[in-house]
N, C-alpha and C positions, 0 to 999 in steps of 0.2 A: 737762388738765394745766396745771400751772403751773410754768415752770422756775425752779429754784433754782440761784443761784450756787455754785459749790463745786467741788472736785476739779480745780482748774486752769481752770475754765472760769467765762465770766459770759454772760449771755443779753440779747439785745435784741428786742423784737417790736415790727414796723412794717408798716404798711399804706400803699401809695403806688399805687393802681391795680391791674393784674393782678399776683397774685404771681409769675408766670412771669418779669416783668421784673426786679422787686427781687431774686429769687433768683439770676438770670443775673449780675447786677451783683455781688452782694455774695461769691459763691463766688470771685470774682477778687481779693478784698480781702485783703493779707497779714495773718496773724493769725486770720482766720475758719477755724473748724473745721468748721462745716457750716451749712448753711441748709435749713430745713425749710418748705415751704409748707402754709399751714393757714387757719383760720378763727378770728376771735375778735371780741369786742366786741357779740356779739347775745345773743338770750334762748333759743334753740332748742339743747338739748344734741346734741352729736355730729352736725351738720347734714350733710347730703350738698351735693356741688356743685351739683346741680339744685335743691335748697331754697335754698341761698344766692343763686343766680342770680335766685330770683324777687324778692328784696329784702324778702320777708316775714320773715326770721330776724333782721335787722338786724346779720348779721354781717358783717365786712370780709375781704376777701382779704388775708391778712397773711403776713410771714416771720418764722419765730423764728431769730434768728442767734446760734449759738454761737461764742463768740470766747476767744481767750487774752487775759486782762487785762494780762498782762507784755508783750504786744506790740501791744496797741490798747486805745484807751480808748472808753468809751460815748459820750463827746462827739465822738469821730472818726467812729464809726458815724452820728451825727447830722448831722455835717457833709456826709458823703456823701449821707445821706438828702435833703437839699435840692438836690442835683444830680441825684438819680435821678428825681425826678418834679416836677410842677407842684403845689405846695400851695396854690394861690389857687384851684383850680376846685373847688366844692363837688360831691361825688358824681360825679367823673369824671375821667378821665385820657385825653385825645385822644378816640377814638371809642368808649371803654369808658364806658358811662353807668350809674350805678345806686348805691344806697347802699354796695354791697359794693366800689366802687373809690374810695370816700373816702380821704382822707389822715388817718391816725390813728398815733399813738404810744401803745402800751400799756405801761405802767409796773408794776414789781413791788416798788419801794422808793420810799421818799420822795425819796431822793437821785436816782434815776432821773427821778423827776417835776419835780425842781428843775432838773435837767440838761436837760430836754426844753424846760422853759419859758425857760430861758437861751438855748438854742439858737434857738428861735423868734424871741426878741428880737434875737439877733445876725443871724439870716438875713432878717428882715423887710425890710431896706434894700435887698435884693437884687432885690425883685419889685415890680412896678408896682401890683399889687392886694394887698390884705391877706391874709395866711396864714390859711387856714381849718382846719388841722390840728387833729383833736381830740386832747386829751391826757387819757387815761382809765386807771384801774387795769385791769390785767389779770384777769379774773375766771376765765377758762378758755381754753386754746387747744387747738384741734381739729386734729390732723393731717389734711390734704387726702389724698385718694384716692392711691394709688400712681403712677398715670399722671401726676399733676401735678408729681410730685417730679423734680427736674433735668429739666425739660421742654424746655429750649432744648438742652441737651446732647444729648437723645435724638432731637429733632426740629428740627434746625437748619434744614432745608429746607422746613419748613412755613411757610404763608404768613404768619401772625401774627410768625412768629420772624424771617423775612427782612425784613418791612415795618416791624416794630415794634420788637423786642428787639435785632437785630443793629445798627441805628443807634445805639440807645440806648448799647450796648457800646462803639461807636466812639468815642462824645463823653464817656463816663463816665471822669472823672479822679479818683482817689483819692490824695491825698497821704498816704504813709505817715507816721505819728507817728514822733517821736524821743524813745522812752522810754529811761530810763537803766536 
């Protein structure tokens, strides 16, 4: 599935480590309609979580963010992305290591590609090391298994949620855009 803007919605597909983290952060953003955890950027059609975890599918754990472009801009979603993860560590976020945890922006239009490249340039001064985020076209998005959807909301007491996601949520700040 490749999301298409329309019907009052626009879409962004991002990967920055474990999809549980990005999902938990972006569902709190005003103007976001839904966040779906999934897999993209690889070569195996409709992979399972177990396949992705082997690193042999080349898929990344990603989120597809459906948002209202009248309330939120793509550039604002990208600005939040740089606060949500460390884009300078190749194939890892903290203790999560593997190609499935790489930093990646998957675009569906040339406008999104240009915005992603601009955003990287703007964000690069905030990090001591170079940003290694991939910017690639979205070939396909595969929805992750049901138990991955709204994981933090359903499992707030789980160890990973308490140790990794909850602290990120406490630090995550998202400045609401001022759209006319």
